[in-house]
C-alpha positions in Angstrom: -6.1 4.8 -2.9 -5.7 4.5 0.7 -2.2 4.9 2.2 -0.5 2.4 4.7 2.1 2.3 7.6 5.6 2.2 7.0 5.9 0.1 10.4 8.1 -2.6 10.3 5.5 -4.7 11.9 2.0 -5.4 10.7 0.6 -2.2 9.2 -2.9 -1.1 9.6 -4.9 0.7 6.8 -5.5 4.5 6.8 -7.2 7.0 4.5 -5.1 9.1 2.2 -5.6 11.8 4.7 -3.6 10.3 7.6 -3.4 12.0 11.0 -5.2 15.2 9.6 -8.2 13.1 10.3 -8.2 14.0 13.9 -8.8 17.7 13.1 -11.6 17.0 10.5 -13.5 14.4 13.0 -13.6 17.0 15.7 -15.3 19.4 13.2 -17.9 16.9 12.2 -20.4 17.6 15.0 -24.1 16.7 14.9 -26.5 19.3 16.0 -26.5 18.0 19.4 -22.6 18.3 19.6 -22.1 14.5 19.1 -19.2 13.4 16.9 -20.2 11.7 13.9 -18.0 8.7 13.4 -17.7 5.6 11.3 -15.3 2.9 12.4 -14.6 1.8 9.0 -13.5 5.6 8.1 -11.3 6.1 11.0 -8.0 7.2 10.1 -4.8 5.9 12.0 -1.4 7.9 11.6 0.8 5.1 10.5 2.3 6.9 7.7 6.1 6.6 7.5 6.1 5.2 10.7 5.2 5.7 13.8 4.6 8.7 15.4 1.1 10.6 15.8 2.9 14.2 15.4 0.4 17.1 16.2 -1.9 18.7 13.5 -0.4 21.8 12.3 -2.5 24.5 10.7 -1.1 25.8 7.5 -1.5 29.1 5.8 -3.0 29.0 2.3 0.4 30.0 1.0 2.1 27.0 2.7 -0.6 24.6 1.6 -0.1 25.8 -2.0 3.8 25.3 -1.3 3.3 21.6 -0.4 1.2 20.9 -3.3 3.5 22.4 -5.6 6.3 20.2 -4.0 4.2 17.1 -4.4 3.5 17.7 -7.8 7.4 18.3 -8.1 8.1 14.8 -7.0 5.7 13.2 -9.3 7.6 14.8 -12.4 11.0 14.0 -11.2 13.1 12.5 -14.0 14.3 8.7 -13.3 17.8 8.6 -11.8 20.3 6.0 -11.9 20.1 3.9 -8.8 23.3 2.5 -7.0 22.7 -0.6 -4.9 23.8 -1.5 -1.6 24.7 -5.0 -0.7 21.3 -5.6 1.1 19.6 -4.8 -2.6 18.5 -1.4 -1.5 18.6 1.1 -4.5 19.5 4.8 -3.8 20.0 8.1 -5.8 20.4 11.7 -4.4 18.6 14.3 -6.2 20.0 16.7 -3.6 22.5 15.8 -1.2 21.8 18.3 1.3 24.0 20.4 3.7 23.0 19.9 7.1 23.5 17.4 9.9 23.1 13.5 9.5 20.1 12.0 11.2 21.0 11.1 14.8 20.4 7.5 15.5 17.0 6.5 17.6 15.9 9.9 17.4 12.8 11.6 15.7 13.0 13.5 12.3 10.7 15.3 9.9 10.6 13.9 6.4 8.2 14.5 3.6 7.9 11.5 1.4 5.9 10.3 -1.9 5.4 6.6 -2.0 5.1 4.7 -5.4 4.9 1.1 -6.8 7.7 -0.2 -9.1 5.3 0.6 -12.2 5.0 4.3 -10.9 1.5 4.3 -9.3 1.7 6.6 -6.0 0.0 5.0 -3.1 0.7 7.6 -0.4 2.3 11.2 0.2 2.8 13.6 2.9 2.7 16.3 0.8 -1.1 15.7 0.0 -1.4 16.0 3.9 0.3 19.3 3.7 3.0 18.6 6.4 6.0 16.3 7.0 5.8 13.3 9.1 7.6 12.6 12.2 9.4 9.4 12.6 12.0 7.6 14.9 15.0 6.5 12.6 17.5 3.5 13.0 15.5 1.3 15.4 13.2 -0.7 13.9 10.2 1.7 13.8 10.1 1.7 10.2 10.4 -0.7 7.5 14.1 -1.8 6.9 14.7 0.0 3.6 13.8 3.4 5.2 16.0 2.9 8.1 18.9 2.0 5.9 18.1 4.5 3.3 17.9 7.7 5.5 20.6 6.8 8.4 22.8 4.9 6.0 24.9 2.0 6.3 26.3 -1.1 4.4 27.4 1.1 1.5 24.8 3.9 2.0 25.7 7.3 2.8 23.6 9.0 5.4 21.3 11.7 4.2 21.8 15.3 5.5 19.1 17.8 6.7 17.9 19.4 3.4 18.6 16.3 1.2 16.5 14.6 -1.3 16.7 11.0 -2.1 15.0 8.3 -4.1 14.7 4.8 -2.7 14.0 1.7 -4.4 13.2 -0.8 -1.7 13.0 -4.8 -2.4 10.5 -6.7 -0.7 12.6 -8.2 1.9 13.3 -4.5 3.2 9.7 -3.5 2.9 6.8 -5.9 3.6 8.2 -9.2 2.5 5.9 -12.1 1.3 2.8 -10.7 3.2 0.5 -8.3 1.7 0.4 -4.8 3.8 -2.3 -2.2 4.8 -5.2 -4.9 4.8 -8.5 -4.1 6.0 -11.6 -6.3 5.9 -9.6 -8.4 3.1 -8.7 -5.6 1.1 -4.9 -5.0 0.6 -3.3 -1.7 -0.3 0.2 -3.3 -0.9 0.4 -6.5 -2.3 2.8 -9.4 -1.4 6.5 -9.3 -2.4 6.0 -5.5 -3.7 9.1 -3.5 -4.6 8.5 0.0 -3.3 10.0 3.3 -4.4 10.1 6.3 -2.2 11.0 10.1 -2.7 12.4 11.2 0.6 13.1 14.8 1.7 14.7 15.0 4.9 13.1 18.3 6.3 14.9 18.2 9.6 15.5 17.0 13.0 12.2 17.0 15.3 12.5 19.8 17.8 10.9 18.0 20.5 13.6 15.4 21.0 15.0 15.0 24.7 18.2 17.2 25.2 
């Protein structure tokens, strides 16, 4: 299944490989040194939001480690959600011990995204690297801003923390389907989404 944006505006469809597409496209050369390109297969890095971060080459050990983490998230036991006044459900698997996410800054997160019935539709672990996203300024869906930054009864996440979020439609994509391409939509209208968030760290490229 294709992945979709977590953008707060209308998202675009991407394949499950997200922004690693850039390195894959550049390696697909014809014998005459021309890129092989199919517009319908072009990948847009919309992931959780927002920023097309640079491609990072992983060692076999690192790639194996992220795959193990991915399968660990798929096997996480259900947790008992607490609910904010907005309807956002949250449950900490691990509280973390680092700093809070700075408002409006870039952070790195790993995530696995599911529908309410448990079907996975996207995961940064499958791409082998965390996603860089700007938090708190409407660049991602509202449920992620609130679920990571905190507010209205939700405690802020700390670096190193792992949290499950149950995001109602009004804090996700609402009454409109999302991730649509040529009439095929990846996320149906009024979908409740569940995210496993791993707050990896603060992006090192933030302005000082």
